[in-house]
N, C-alpha and C positions, 0 to 999 in steps of 0.2 A: 504493500500500500504506500503510494507516494502522493502526498497532498498536492505537490506542484503539478504532477502529471494529471491529476484529477481536475485541477483548476484550468489547466491549459486545454485539455480535451473538452471540458465543459464549455469554456469560452468559445472555442472554435465551432462547436456544434450550435451554441446559442446564436453566434453571429450568422452562421449559415441559415439557421431557422428564421431569424428576423429578416434577413435579406430576401429569402425566397417567399416568406409570408407577405412582405410588402409588395413584391413583384406580382404575386397572385392577386392581392387586393387591387393593385393597379389595373390588372386585366379585368377584374370584376367591375371596376369603376368606369370602364370605358362605356361611352354612351353613343349609340348610333344617331341620336338626335343632336344636331349641331347647336351649340350655344348661340343665343341671339347676338352677342357681341361680335361673332365671327361670320354672321350671315353677310354675304357679299364679298367675303375674303376667301373663304373656302368654297369651292364647287363641291357638289355631292361626291364626285369621283375622287377628288383630291383629299377630301376629309376621310373617305374610306381608305385611301392609300396611306394617310398618316396613321390610322389605327392599325393597319396591317404592318407598318414599319415598327410601331411600338410592340405589337405582338411578337414579331420576329426577333427583335432585340431582346425582349423579355425571355423568350424561350431559349435563345442562345445563352443568356445569362444563367439560366437553370443549368445548362450543360457545363459552362465554365466554372461556376461556383461549386458544383458537385465534383468536378474533376479536381479542383484546387483543394477541396476538403479531403477527398480520398488520398490525394498525393501527400499532403502534409501529415496526415495521420499515419500513412505507411512509412514516411521518412522518420517520424518520431518513434513509432512502435518497433520498427526494425533496426533502429540505431544507425541509420545511414549517415547522419552527421558525424558520428564517430569514425566511420569508414573513411570519409573525406579527411578528417582531422589526423588520423593515424598516418595516412598516405602523405599528407603535406609535412607532418612533423618528421618524417623519415629523411627529408632533404637537409635537415639540420640548420634551417635559417634562424635568424634572431626572432624573438617574440613578435616584434612589430612587423617584420617582413612576413613571417608565418601568418599573422593575422590578416595582412593585406591579401596574401595569396588565398587564404581560406575564404574570405568574403568574395574575392574575384572569381574563384572557381564556382562557388554557390550561385553567384549572379549569372555566370555564363550558363550553367546548367538550367537555371530557372528561365533564362531568356530563350534558350534553345527549345525548351518544352512549351513555352507560351507563344512562340512565334507563329506556329500554325494557326492558333486561334486568332491572333492579330491579323494574319494574312486573310483568313476567312472573313473576318469582320470588315476589313478594308476593301478587299477585291471581290467579295461576293455580296454581302449585305449592303454595304454602302454603294457598291457599283449597281446593284439591282434597283436601287431607289434613286439613282442619278446623282448621288453626292460625290462619289469618288473621282478625283482628278489626279490622284497619285500614280505615277508610273513606277514599275519595278525598280528602275534606276534611282528615282527619288527616294523610294522606300529604303533601298540599300544604303544610299548615301546618308540618310537620316540616322540609320542604325550606326554607321561608322562614326559619324560626328558625335552621336550620343555616347558611344563607347569612349571616344577621346576625351570628352568633357568629364565623364565619370572617372576616368583614370586620373585626369589632372586635378579636378576640383574635389571629387569624392575621395581620391587617394590621399590628397593633402590633408583634408579634414580628418579622415579616419586615422591617418598617421599621427596627427597631433593628439587626438583623443586617446589612442593606444599608448602614446608616449606619456601623457599625463597620468593615466591610470597605472602604468607600470612603474612610474618614478615618484609620485607625490602622495601616495597613501590616502589618508583621510580627506585631504583637501583637493584631490584630483578632480572630483565632480565639479568643484567651483571653477577651476581653470578650464575644464572642458565646456562648462556653461558659458563662460566669457567668450571663448573662441567661437562657439556655435552662434551665440547671440550677435557677435560681430559679423559673422557670415550672413545672418538674417537681414542685417542692415545693408551690407555691401552687395547682396544679390540683386537688389533693385537696379542700381547703376550698372552692375556687371551684365545683367540681363539686357538692359536697354542698349548698352554700347557694344557688347561683344557677343553675347549668346544668341539673342534673337536674330542678328544679321547673318549668323552662320546657317540659319534654316530658311530665312525669307529675305526677299529684297524689299527695302523700304525706300520709296521714292517721295520726295517732298511734294505735297499737294500743290497742284498747278495754280497759278494766279487766276483769279476769277471771282465770281459772285460768292461761291461757297467759302472760299478762303477769306474773303473780305468779311462775310457774315461771322465766321468763326473768330477772326481777329477782333472785330467790333465787340462781340460777346465777351471775349476774354478780357478786353480792356474794361468793359462795363462791370464785370464781377471781380476785377483785379486778380486775374489768374495769369501768371507769367508762363506762357507756352514757349518752350525753346524749339519744339519741332512738331509739325503736323504732317504725318506721313501716311502714304497709302501702301498697304502691305499686300503682296501678291498671294493672298489666301487661296485664290482660285487654282494655284499650283497643286493643292492637295484636296480641296473640297469646294463644292458649290455653296456650302453653308456660309452664313454671314456672321460677323461679330465686329466689335471694336473694343479697345482697351486703353487704359492709361497706365504708364509705367514710369519709373525713375523717381529720383529725389533731388532736391536742391535745384541746380541749374540745368540738369539733364533730364527734364521731364518731356515725355513723348506721348502724344495722342496718336494711336495707330488705328486707321480705318481699313478694314478689309476691302479689296477692290470690288468684291461681290456686294458689299454693303452699299457702296457708292452707286453701283449699277441699278440697285433695286429700290432706292429710297430717294425721296425728294430732298431738296436743300433744307427745308424747314424741319423735316424728320431727322435728317443727319445732324442738324444743329441741336435739336432736342436730345438726341442720343449722346452727343458730345457734352451737352450740359449735364447729363446724368453722370458721365465720367468725371467732369469737373466737380460735381457735387461730392464725389468720394474724397477728392482732395480738400475741398473747402470744409468738409465735415471731419477732416483728419482721420478718415477711415483707414488709410494706408498706415499711418503711425499707430493707430489703435491695434491694427492687425499685427504689426511688428511686436508691439508690447505683449499682446496675447501669446504670440509665438515664443517670445523670450520667457514668459512665465511658465508656459507648458514645458519648455526645454529645461528650465531650472528644476521643476518638479520631477521630470523624468530622470535627470542625471543624479539628483539626490537619492531617489529611490533605487536607482541602479547601484549606487555606491553601497547600499545595504545588502545587495544580492551578489556582489562580486565573489567569484570562486566558491559559490555556495554548493557544497557537495551533494546535497539532496536535489537541488535543481539540476545539476549535471547528471545525477543518477536517473532522473526522469527521461533524459535523452540518451541513456546508455553509454555515456562518455567514459573513456578510460583516463583521459588527461583533463586536468582543470586548467583553464587559461582565462586571461582577461578578454581576449577577442571573442571566444565562445560565450563568455558571460554577457557580452553586449548583445549577441544574437538571441540567446535564450531568454534574457530579460525582456527584450523587445516583444517576444512571443507571449511571455507571462504578463506583460504590461498591456496587452491588447484590450482587455476589458475596461481598464481605466481610460485608455485612449478612446474607446468607443463612447464612454460616458462623456468625456470632455468634448468629443466631436459634436454631441447634441447641443452643448452650450455654444460652441464656436459657430456652428451652422445657424443657430437661432440668432446670434448677434449679427452674423453676416446677412441674414434675411432682413433684419431690422435696418442695417446699413443700406440695403438696396431700396427699401421704402423711403428712407431719408434722402437718398440721392435722387429718387424719382420726384419727391416733393420739392427739392432744390431746383431741379430742372423745370418743373412746372412754374414755380415762383419766379425764377430768373428769366425765363423765356416769356412769361406772361400768359401762357396757356398750356394745358396738358394734352390738347387734342393731337398735336403732332407726335408727341412721345407715345401716346396710346396707339396711333396709327403705325408708328415705327415698330412698337412691340408686337402688334398684330402681324405685320409683314414678316418680321423676324421669325415668329412662331410658325407661320405658314411655310416660309422658305425652308426652315429647319425641320418641318414636320413634328413640331413639339407636342407634348402631351398636354391637352387642355384640362384634364381631370385626374391628376395624380392623387393617389390616396393620401390621407393625412399622415399615415405611418411612414410612407415613403418620403414625404416632405420632412418629417421630423428626423428620420434617420440620416438623410443624405443631401437634402437640397440646400445649397448655399444661396440660391436665389428663390424668392417666393414664386409660386405658380403664377402664370401670366394673368389669369382672370382675377387673382387677388390683387395684383399690381394695378390692373385697369380699374378695379372697384375702388381702390384707395385713391387713385388719381381723380376719379369722378366724384368721390365723396368729400375730398378736401375742399376747403372754402374758396380758395382763390383759383 
């Protein structure tokens, strides 16, 4: 009898049950009757197509989640982590190098196993519904670039964490927390300046009425935009989006080229106003603070479970090590992470409502944002009626009908 093994298996099964229950309730919640808000936006055939898309993705998620659960249970119960660890230890590397190789090998195995599912989702499901624009060459290059980034950035951070926990004893968690917190702050400008351009081309928005409207709006609300870029999102998908990234002087508003093609200037301005609302309400800073707090809690708890022999016994390990402690604690920590995600997602949904309200107030009307949200939902074949459990479990954005209702109900 191992209490850690019981907790881990129980948590894995609970998460599997909740995920599949919410998916089942989503399917039950689908309605063949189109909501009044979307009449004139969805044709009867397109609405039926959107529901077919939801059903197919949901059924595919049943398969992937079942496979993932079965795989991790087999790995734990058969002691396969130990097999990998014994093999890597036979090379006689230092503890830090051994840890890096251990995580690298596990990531590579996991990626090889998950790639067929990713290929099916991209080149079968997304292709069948007209979304996929990714070529095999782009898919492969994205993989290679992701590997390089993981080796450079992930390897550096993991090396530092392993170094601290191998050298500094009781205060190691504090040093690791400081390093990862610094990374959470730096990732924004790193993403804007270096990471995002590796995967997409960003072209400055052309001079014209749209750019003038955006600049006038930015001046009106005192928002210093350094860059307004058009991103070639159509290279990978016909879906549309926009996002704000960066800190300090390196702030970027990125508009997918598909978004510009499908929306009017007033709708685009309202969508941008929503993104500016996140900045004006300091949602990005609040998000970083929440991330820092979560990281601190995680590292402190980790420090209590380092080299815990009972925890290692749950995974049938022969050797006790810092690097394996990180992995096993992350699995043990998953129930706490799940609970914290409920809070984080609830706060995120609240921030979305606040950004919507800012957009409506600053633009002077909510009708263009509502129209933009409707078009985005139709273009992306979004779910109009997700079950409350699904929203609670994993929605960082409120359902579109809730956002439209909030915009219509607000005073101004």
